[in-house]
C-alpha positions in Angstrom: 0.0 0.0 0.0 2.8 2.4 0.8 4.3 2.0 -2.6 1.0 2.5 -4.3 0.2 5.8 -2.6 3.7 7.0 -3.1 3.2 6.3 -6.8 0.0 8.3 -6.8 1.9 11.2 -5.3 4.6 11.1 -7.9 2.1 10.8 -10.8 0.3 13.9 -9.5 3.5 15.9 -9.1 4.7 14.9 -12.6 1.4 16.0 -14.0 1.8 19.4 -12.3 5.3 19.8 -13.8 4.0 18.8 -17.2 1.2 21.4 -17.0 3.7 24.1 -16.1 6.2 23.1 -18.7 3.5 23.3 -21.4 3.2 27.1 -20.8 5.1 29.4 -23.1 8.3 30.9 -21.6 10.7 33.5 -22.8 13.9 31.5 -23.3 16.7 33.3 -21.5 14.9 36.6 -21.7 13.2 36.9 -18.3 15.3 40.0 -17.5 14.4 41.9 -20.7 11.7 44.5 -20.0 11.1 45.2 -23.7 13.2 43.7 -26.6 13.0 47.0 -28.5 15.5 48.7 -26.1 19.0 47.7 -27.0 22.7 48.6 -26.7 25.6 48.5 -29.2 28.0 45.6 -28.8 26.4 43.9 -25.8 28.6 40.9 -26.5 31.6 42.8 -25.2 30.1 42.6 -21.6 27.4 40.0 -21.7 26.9 39.7 -18.0 26.4 43.4 -17.7 24.1 43.4 -20.7 21.9 40.7 -19.0 21.6 42.9 -15.9 20.9 45.9 -18.1 18.0 44.1 -19.8 19.2 44.8 -23.3 16.9 43.2 -25.8 18.9 43.7 -29.0 22.3 44.8 -30.1 24.1 46.0 -33.1 27.3 44.2 -34.1 29.7 45.7 -36.7 31.0 43.2 -39.3 33.9 44.9 -41.1 34.6 43.5 -44.5 38.2 44.7 -44.3 38.8 42.6 -41.2 36.8 39.6 -42.3 38.5 39.2 -45.7 41.6 41.5 -45.4 43.8 39.7 -47.9 41.5 38.1 -50.4 38.1 36.5 -51.2 39.1 33.0 -50.1 39.9 34.3 -46.5 37.3 34.4 -43.7 38.0 35.6 -40.2 35.1 35.0 -37.7 35.0 38.6 -36.4 34.1 40.5 -34.4 32.6 37.8 -32.2 33.0 34.0 -32.2 30.2 31.6 -33.0 30.2 30.6 -29.4 29.8 34.2 -28.2 27.0 34.7 -30.7 25.2 31.7 -29.4 25.5 33.1 -25.9 23.9 36.3 -27.0 21.0 34.6 -28.7 20.5 32.3 -25.7 20.0 35.3 -23.5 17.1 36.5 -25.8 19.0 39.3 -27.4 18.5 39.9 -31.1 21.7 40.6 -33.1 21.6 43.1 -35.9 24.7 43.1 -38.1 26.2 46.2 -39.6 28.1 45.8 -42.9 30.8 48.4 -43.6 34.3 49.1 -44.8 36.2 47.6 -47.9 39.4 45.6 -48.0 42.1 47.1 -50.2 42.0 44.3 -52.6 38.3 44.8 -53.3 38.5 48.6 -54.0 38.3 49.9 -57.5 41.3 52.3 -57.7 39.5 54.6 -60.1 36.3 55.2 -58.1 37.1 54.1 -54.6 34.0 51.9 -54.7 33.8 48.1 -54.4 35.0 46.5 -57.7 32.1 45.5 -60.0 29.5 47.3 -57.9 27.4 48.1 -61.0 27.7 44.6 -62.5 24.7 42.2 -62.1 24.5 40.6 -58.7 25.3 37.1 -60.0 28.4 38.3 -61.8 31.5 37.0 -59.9 33.1 40.4 -60.6 30.7 42.1 -58.3 32.8 41.8 -55.1 30.3 43.5 -52.8 27.5 41.1 -53.9 29.9 38.2 -53.2 30.6 39.3 -49.7 27.0 40.1 -48.8 25.9 36.7 -50.1 28.5 34.8 -48.1 27.9 36.6 -44.8 24.1 36.5 -45.0 24.2 32.8 -45.9 26.7 32.0 -43.1 24.6 33.7 -40.4 21.1 33.0 -41.6 18.8 32.1 -38.7 21.2 33.7 -36.2 21.6 37.1 -37.7 18.8 38.1 -40.1 18.9 41.9 -39.8 21.6 43.6 -41.8 22.4 47.3 -41.8 24.0 48.5 -45.1 26.8 50.9 -44.1 26.8 53.6 -41.5 26.5 57.4 -41.8 27.2 57.7 -45.6 26.3 61.4 -45.6 29.5 62.4 -43.9 31.5 64.3 -46.6 34.9 63.3 -47.8 37.7 65.1 -45.9 36.0 64.6 -42.5 37.9 62.2 -40.2 34.5 60.4 -39.7 33.8 59.9 -43.4 32.9 56.3 -44.3 31.5 56.4 -47.8 33.6 57.5 -50.8 30.9 57.7 -53.4 27.9 59.8 -54.5 24.2 59.3 -53.6 23.6 57.3 -56.8 26.6 55.1 -55.9 25.2 54.5 -52.4 21.8 53.7 -53.8 23.5 51.0 -56.0 25.3 49.6 -52.9 21.9 49.4 -51.1 20.2 47.9 -54.1 22.8 45.1 -54.5 22.7 44.3 -50.8 18.9 44.2 -50.8 18.5 41.8 -53.7 21.4 39.6 -52.6 20.2 39.4 -49.0 16.6 38.6 -49.9 17.7 36.0 -52.5 20.0 34.4 -50.0 17.8 34.4 -46.9 14.1 34.9 -47.3 13.9 36.1 -43.7 16.5 38.8 -44.2 15.6 42.3 -43.0 17.6 45.1 -44.7 18.3 48.3 -42.9 19.1 51.6 -44.6 22.4 53.1 -43.2 21.9 55.2 -40.2 22.1 59.0 -40.7 23.8 61.3 -38.2 22.2 64.4 -39.7 24.4 67.2 -38.6 27.2 66.7 -41.2 24.8 67.2 -44.1 21.3 68.0 -43.0 19.9 67.8 -46.5 21.6 64.5 -47.6 18.6 62.3 -46.6 16.2 64.4 -48.5 18.4 64.3 -51.7 18.8 60.5 -51.2 15.0 60.0 -51.0 14.5 62.0 -54.1 17.0 59.8 -55.9 15.4 56.7 -54.4 11.8 57.4 -55.4 12.9 58.4 -58.9 14.4 54.9 -59.4 12.0 53.0 -61.7 12.2 49.8 -59.7 12.2 51.2 -56.2 8.5 51.2 -55.4 8.0 47.7 -56.8 10.9 46.4 -54.6 9.9 48.1 -51.3 12.4 50.9 -51.9 15.3 48.4 -51.3 15.1 48.6 -47.5 12.9 47.6 -44.7 13.9 49.9 -41.8 15.4 53.4 -41.6 17.9 54.4 -38.9 19.3 57.4 -37.1 22.3 58.0 -34.9 21.5 61.0 -32.7 23.3 62.3 -29.6 23.4 64.7 -26.7 20.3 66.9 -26.7 17.1 65.1 -26.1 14.7 67.8 -27.4 16.7 68.3 -30.6 16.8 64.5 -31.0 13.0 64.7 -30.8 12.8 67.4 -33.5 15.2 65.6 -35.8 13.5 62.2 -35.4 10.1 63.7 -36.1 11.5 65.6 -39.1 12.9 62.4 -40.6 9.6 60.5 -40.1 7.8 63.3 -41.8 10.3 63.3 -44.7 9.8 59.5 -45.2 6.1 59.8 -45.2 6.1 62.9 -47.4 8.0 60.9 -50.1 5.5 58.0 -49.8 8.0 55.8 -48.1 6.4 54.3 -44.9 9.0 52.4 -43.0 9.8 51.9 -39.3 12.6 54.1 -37.9 15.1 52.9 -35.4 17.5 54.9 -33.3 20.6 52.8 -33.6 22.9 55.0 -31.6 22.2 57.5 -28.9 24.0 58.9 -25.8 25.2 62.2 -24.3 28.9 63.3 -24.5 30.6 63.0 -21.1 33.0 65.7 -22.3 30.0 68.1 -22.1 27.7 66.7 -19.4 28.2 65.2 -15.9 27.6 61.6 -15.1 24.3 62.5 -13.5 23.2 64.4 -16.6 24.1 61.5 -18.8 21.7 59.4 -16.6 19.0 62.1 -17.0 19.5 61.9 -20.8 18.5 58.3 -20.8 15.0 58.8 -19.5 14.4 62.1 -21.4 15.8 60.8 -24.7 14.0 57.4 -24.6 10.6 59.0 -24.0 11.1 61.7 -26.6 12.4 59.3 -29.2 9.3 57.1 -28.7 7.1 60.2 -28.9 8.8 61.2 -32.2 8.0 57.9 -33.8 11.0 55.7 -33.2 10.3 51.9 -33.1 13.5 50.8 -31.4 16.3 52.5 -29.5 19.9 51.5 -28.8 22.5 53.2 -26.7 26.0 53.5 -27.9 27.5 51.6 -26.3 27.8 48.7 -23.8 31.4 49.1 -22.5 34.5 51.2 -23.1 37.2 49.3 -25.0 40.8 49.9 -25.7 40.2 50.9 -29.3 37.9 53.7 -28.2 40.7 56.0 -27.2 42.2 56.1 -30.7 39.0 55.9 -32.7 36.7 58.0 -30.5 38.0 59.3 -27.2 34.5 60.0 -25.8 33.8 57.5 -23.0 30.4 56.3 -24.2 30.1 53.0 -22.4 27.4 52.4 -19.9 30.1 50.3 -18.3 33.7 51.5 -17.8 36.6 49.4 -19.1 37.3 48.2 -15.5 33.7 46.8 -15.3 32.2 49.5 -13.0 28.9 50.9 -14.1 28.2 54.5 -14.8 25.0 56.0 -13.4 23.5 55.9 -16.9 23.4 52.1 -16.6 20.8 52.4 -13.8 18.9 55.1 -15.7 18.7 53.0 -18.8 17.2 50.1 -16.9 14.7 52.4 -15.2 13.6 53.9 -18.5 13.3 50.5 -20.3 11.3 49.1 -17.4 8.7 51.9 -17.2 8.4 52.5 -20.9 8.2 48.9 -21.9 5.3 47.8 -24.1 5.0 51.3 -25.6 2.6 51.8 -28.5 3.4 55.4 -29.1 3.7 58.8 -27.4 3.3 62.5 -27.6 5.3 65.5 -26.5 2.4 67.3 -24.7 4.1 70.3 -23.1 7.2 72.3 -23.9 7.5 75.5 -21.9 8.8 75.7 -18.3 8.0 72.1 -17.9 8.3 69.2 -20.4 5.6 66.6 -20.4 5.8 63.4 -22.5 3.0 60.9 -22.5 3.8 57.3 -23.4 0.9 55.0 -24.4 1.5 51.5 -23.1 -1.9 50.0 -23.7 -3.5 49.4 -20.4 -0.8 51.6 -18.7 0.4 55.1 -19.2 3.8 56.5 -18.3 4.0 60.3 -18.1 7.5 61.7 -18.1 7.9 65.2 -16.7 10.9 67.5 -16.0 11.7 71.1 -15.5 13.2 73.0 -18.5 14.5 75.9 -16.5 17.4 76.4 -14.0 14.7 77.1 -11.5 12.7 74.3 -9.9 9.1 73.9 -11.0 6.0 72.8 -9.1 4.0 71.0 -11.8 0.4 69.8 -11.6 -0.1 66.8 -14.0 -3.6 65.6 -14.9 -4.4 62.2 -13.4 -5.8 59.2 -15.3 -6.2 57.0 -12.3 -6.6 57.3 -8.5 -2.8 56.9 -7.9 0.5 56.8 -9.8 3.8 55.3 -9.2 6.3 58.1 -9.2 9.7 56.8 -10.3 13.0 58.8 -10.4 16.0 58.3 -12.6 17.6 55.9 -10.1 14.5 53.6 -9.9 13.3 54.7 -6.5 9.5 54.7 -6.5 6.5 55.5 -4.4 2.8 56.0 -4.9 1.4 59.5 -5.1 -2.3 60.4 -5.2 -4.1 63.2 -7.1 -5.9 66.1 -5.6 -8.7 67.6 -7.6 -7.7 65.5 -10.6 -4.0 66.5 -10.6 -0.7 65.1 -9.3 1.4 67.8 -7.7 5.1 67.2 -8.3 8.1 69.3 -7.3 10.8 69.1 -10.0 14.5 70.0 -9.6 15.9 72.7 -12.0 18.2 72.0 -14.9 21.9 72.3 -14.7 22.7 75.1 -17.1 26.3 75.6 -16.2 27.4 74.5 -19.7 24.3 75.6 -21.5 20.8 74.1 -21.0 21.3 71.1 -23.2 19.2 68.9 -20.8 16.3 69.5 -18.5 16.3 68.8 -14.8 15.9 65.3 -13.2 12.8 63.7 -14.7 9.9 61.9 -12.9 8.1 59.0 -14.5 4.4 58.7 -13.4 3.2 55.2 -14.1 -0.6 54.7 -14.0 -2.7 51.6 -14.5 -4.9 53.3 -17.0 -4.9 53.9 -20.8 -3.6 57.2 -22.0 -7.0 58.2 -23.2 -8.7 57.7 -19.8 -10.7 60.4 -18.2 -9.5 61.9 -15.0 -10.9 60.3 -11.8 -13.4 62.2 -9.7 -11.9 65.0 -7.5 -10.8 64.0 -4.1 -13.4 64.5 -1.3 -10.9 66.3 1.0 -10.5 70.0 0.1 -7.0 69.9 1.6 -4.2 69.8 -1.1 -1.7 67.1 -0.3 2.0 67.9 0.0 3.8 67.9 -3.3 5.7 64.8 -4.2 9.3 65.8 -4.1 11.1 64.0 -6.9 13.8 66.5 -7.5 16.5 64.8 -5.6 18.7 61.8 -6.4 21.4 59.8 -4.6 24.0 61.6 -6.7 22.5 65.0 -6.9 23.7 67.9 -4.7 22.0 70.7 -6.5 18.7 72.0 -5.0 16.3 74.3 -6.8 16.5 77.9 -5.9 12.9 78.6 -6.8 9.7 76.7 -7.6 7.0 78.0 -9.8 3.7 76.2 -10.2 2.8 75.0 -13.7 -0.6 73.3 -14.3 -0.5 70.9 -17.2 -3.9 70.9 -19.0 -5.5 67.8 -20.1 -4.1 66.9 -23.6 -5.9 67.9 -26.7 -5.3 66.9 -30.3 -3.0 69.3 -32.0 -3.1 70.4 -35.6 -0.1 69.2 -37.7 2.2 72.1 -38.3 3.1 73.0 -41.9 6.8 73.7 -41.4 10.0 71.9 -40.4 12.9 73.1 -38.2 15.9 74.4 -40.1 19.2 72.8 -39.0 22.4 74.7 -39.3 24.6 73.3 -36.6 28.2 72.4 -37.6 29.3 68.8 -37.4 31.6 69.4 -34.4 29.9 72.0 -32.3 31.1 73.3 -29.0 28.9 72.9 -25.9 28.0 76.6 -26.0 27.1 76.6 -29.6 24.8 73.6 -29.2 22.9 74.7 -26.2 19.1 74.5 -26.4 17.8 77.7 -24.8 15.2 76.9 -22.2 12.6 79.4 -21.0 13.3 81.0 -17.6 10.7 81.3 -14.9 12.1 84.7 -14.1 12.4 87.5 -16.6 15.8 88.6 -15.3 17.8 85.5 -16.3 20.4 86.0 -19.1 20.0 83.3 -21.7 23.0 81.3 -22.8 24.1 81.5 -26.4 22.7 79.1 -29.0 23.1 78.6 -32.7 19.9 76.6 -33.2 17.0 77.6 -30.9 14.7 74.8 -30.1 11.5 75.1 -32.2 8.4 75.6 -30.1 6.1 73.8 -32.6 5.6 70.1 -32.2 6.6 68.7 -35.6 4.4 65.6 -35.5 0.9 64.6 -34.4 0.9 61.8 -31.8 2.3 58.8 -33.6 0.7 55.4 -33.2 3.2 52.6 -33.5 2.4 49.0 -34.2 4.4 47.3 -31.5 6.7 44.5 -32.7 5.7 41.1 -31.5 6.8 40.5 -27.9 8.2 37.2 -26.7 5.5 35.2 -24.9 5.7 35.2 -21.2 3.8 33.5 -18.5 0.4 35.1 -18.0 -2.1 35.2 -15.1 -3.5 31.9 -16.4 -0.2 30.3 -15.7 -0.4 31.4 -12.1 -3.8 29.8 -11.7 -2.5 26.6 -13.4 0.5 26.6 -11.0 -1.8 27.1 -8.1 -4.1 24.3 -9.2 -1.1 22.0 -9.7 0.2 22.9 -6.2 -3.3 22.1 -4.8 -3.3 18.7 -6.5 0.1 17.9 -5.1 -0.9 19.1 -1.6 -4.2 17.2 -1.9 -2.5 14.0 -2.9 0.0 14.4 0.0 -2.9 14.8 2.4 -4.6 11.6 1.0 -1.4 9.7 1.5 -0.9 11.0 5.0 -4.5 10.3 5.9 -4.3 6.7 4.7 -1.2 6.1 6.7 -2.8 7.5 9.8 -5.8 5.3 9.3 -3.6 2.2 8.9 -1.7 3.1 12.1 -5.0 3.6 13.9 -6.3 0.2 12.7 -3.1 -1.5 13.9 -3.4 0.2 17.3 -6.9 -1.2 17.8 
């Protein structure tokens, strides 16, 4: 009898395990808040990338390093197959960037890849041969391929990457598109990322050349995703991103747009300001229409000092984490599941509303050196107020508004960033009506979110700013004009922010931030999210546990009855 009841227990337990095992899980991706937030070169510090919650990464595959001496050579760079498998096992999607040319493949007369204008199946088209080989080799592991990077940078600049004209670049893209799609039906081709400032009109000229191509429209314009690399000033990043979305749509080219590089220069901002940048920039990039965002980059490396001395890594070369690491994780967590957003307010206070379906995250910060006391319309009866460092507490509305004290911006080097942001997370859709006014006529104390563990500045003055309930805005009929030089100084790039006091002397700026919002509220179609355990799984687990507990109780009861019978 003992063996029989023990078997019953084991059968029930195994059934419970089987039920749980049948539920969909995110393989290796439990720590990723949203796979659309990424980081460049996560593979260089995989453990830190796991802790960060990076969902995708860009990896640069340099033709000149993979085949430096001839077409029969193949160096597995920049990461080994084992390292790539490790990245994929963690749930990160790898996006490959194809760039550079080995000396043997360059046409000495044009500086372009030899045979670029030959048919793609001609052995003399060396670029086609390389693309075919690498796309085939990595099919199923790397299916996204970016064709070059920042081709608009003019020759003569130390950052120049492309030696040819716009028509030449279009041919490079066209070849890569047809070869990639013919080699791997699941291939996704990305247009090279544009950095904008070196030649603000390059993309517009490229689009004109593209749409004039007789075969472009019939072949999806030879790319699937557009990309931007934008740095340093969150509100200018918003303006530029919105401008590029409008340019694409204005030409009849409707493609997703990714931010493939973003960060703030530590030569111009403090460590705390770089952390502030993460929350402000992420929310504004979503509001402008970006589908994905990646920070450049995961960790500082030895080659950075020679190639680009800015210390961009979220992790230092010694493995220690910069404050921006924590801020990235905070932003990705509380912006996850975004469907779109809108830049609702842009005066003394910035207000960005992010639609997350059943949740709404409102990001708010002061745009002045003075602190601000902001009143934000409520969509629910409470909100989780989260600061840059992830500290959170619930706050409650009074009369339909949350009252928040915001710290002022550090404008010692020009007001390129606002003050420390607060993220208000509500369990309500963005279109929800405000809850009924509180019964008590007494206004609660303002939620002070201006401080941080690393902040020593305190606002010298607070002014109250009531944020009205959002209304639909008309689409403006103009775009901002960009005149900033490719290598601006901090003073020349400062975004002038309005002062709460008329006596403040504004800092110099070459490009004032436009006050018009360049886009209506974009609605994004979220990319498919990996399946996770749902509430139903919890009920199944509870039921299974109950079955196990019940079977245990049966076994114990039968044993007691046997012992009682023996005692009689």
